C-alpha positions as a printed NumPy array, in Angstrom:
array([[ -0.119,   0.003,   0.002],
       [  2.579,   2.515,   1.067],
       [  4.789,   1.71 ,  -2.103],
       [  1.969,   2.503,  -4.411],
       [  0.909,   5.666,  -2.558],
       [  4.676,   6.783,  -2.645],
       [  4.824,   6.185,  -6.331],
       [  1.669,   8.37 ,  -6.97 ],
       [  3.178,  11.153,  -4.888],
       [  6.362,  10.841,  -6.767],
       [  4.614,  11.041, -10.103],
       [  2.602,  14.252,  -8.947],
       [  6.03 ,  15.635,  -8.033],
       [  5.069,  15.655,  -4.239],
       [  8.675,  14.624,  -3.398],
       [  8.625,  15.4  ,   0.365],
       [  5.236,  13.552,   0.849],
       [  6.741,  10.655,  -1.26 ],
       [  9.856,  10.415,   0.664],
       [  7.76 ,  10.224,   4.08 ],
       [  5.707,   7.497,   2.4  ],
       [  8.661,   5.414,   1.151],
       [ 10.181,   5.538,   4.559],
       [  7.059,   3.983,   5.944],
       [  7.648,   0.988,   3.698],
       [ 10.893,   0.095,   5.643],
       [  9.114,   0.187,   8.958],
       [  6.951,  -2.748,   7.89 ],
       [  7.972,  -6.291,   8.801],
       [  5.199,  -8.322,   7.13 ],
       [  5.843,  -7.544,   3.354],
       [  5.422, -10.663,   1.487],
       [  6.301,  -9.41 ,  -2.076],
       [ 10.148,  -9.29 ,  -2.484],
       [ 10.162,  -6.523,  -4.962],
       [  8.573,  -3.795,  -2.795],
       [ 11.569,  -2.989,  -0.676],
       [ 14.162,  -2.56 ,  -3.533],
       [ 11.867,  -0.637,  -5.643],
       [ 10.85 ,   1.472,  -2.671],
       [ 14.532,   2.397,  -2.166],
       [ 14.755,   3.052,  -5.902],
       [ 12.005,   5.46 ,  -5.966],
       [ 13.247,   7.062,  -2.685],
       [ 16.544,   7.663,  -4.471],
       [ 14.713,   9.299,  -7.446],
       [ 13.038,  11.635,  -4.996],
       [ 16.186,  12.719,  -3.417],
       [ 17.731,  13.023,  -6.939],
       [ 14.825,  15.093,  -8.136],
       [ 15.212,  17.486,  -5.107],
       [ 18.972,  17.887,  -5.445],
       [ 20.143,  15.672,  -2.54 ],
       [ 22.584,  13.662,  -4.633],
       [ 24.37 ,  11.954,  -1.742],
       [ 21.145,  10.642,  -0.182],
       [ 20.08 ,   9.483,  -3.577],
       [ 23.425,   7.575,  -4.2  ],
       [ 22.941,   5.89 ,  -0.928],
       [ 19.475,   4.769,  -1.672],
       [ 20.59 ,   3.497,  -5.155],
       [ 23.247,   1.583,  -3.478],
       [ 20.854,  -0.073,  -1.139],
       [ 18.443,  -0.881,  -3.76 ],
       [ 21.489,  -2.455,  -5.894],
       [ 22.206,  -4.946,  -3.162],
       [ 18.952,  -6.822,  -3.828],
       [ 19.086,  -9.616,  -6.408],
       [ 17.053,  -7.935,  -9.047],
       [ 18.593,  -7.45 , -12.532],
       [ 15.826,  -5.152, -13.726],
       [ 16.135,  -2.757, -10.99 ],
       [ 20.103,  -2.824, -11.391],
       [ 19.719,  -1.788, -14.992],
       [ 17.432,   1.113, -13.936],
       [ 19.954,   2.174, -11.155],
       [ 22.808,   2.173, -13.527],
       [ 20.837,   4.432, -15.731],
       [ 19.871,   6.635, -13.005],
       [ 23.365,   6.832, -11.595],
       [ 24.821,   7.886, -14.861],
       [ 22.627,  11.017, -14.539],
       [ 24.218,  11.77 , -11.107],
       [ 27.793,  11.931, -12.275]])
């Protein structure tokens, strides 16, 4: 639920709201879908990138990259190249 809400807020460019919502994802212990946390880190990183907090964005991309998901790794590689 929080992941989807965070995505909507991100798409609406409500980055501060989206950041708070994605942070809630990481407080939950009963997430059954393996993809939610890595993608939440990815979108959280995008929020930080879009508001100019590059170091925080890099940290979140690093966390998301550690998950075993080749699709997200490809997207992260593209996003990181924009931060250089």
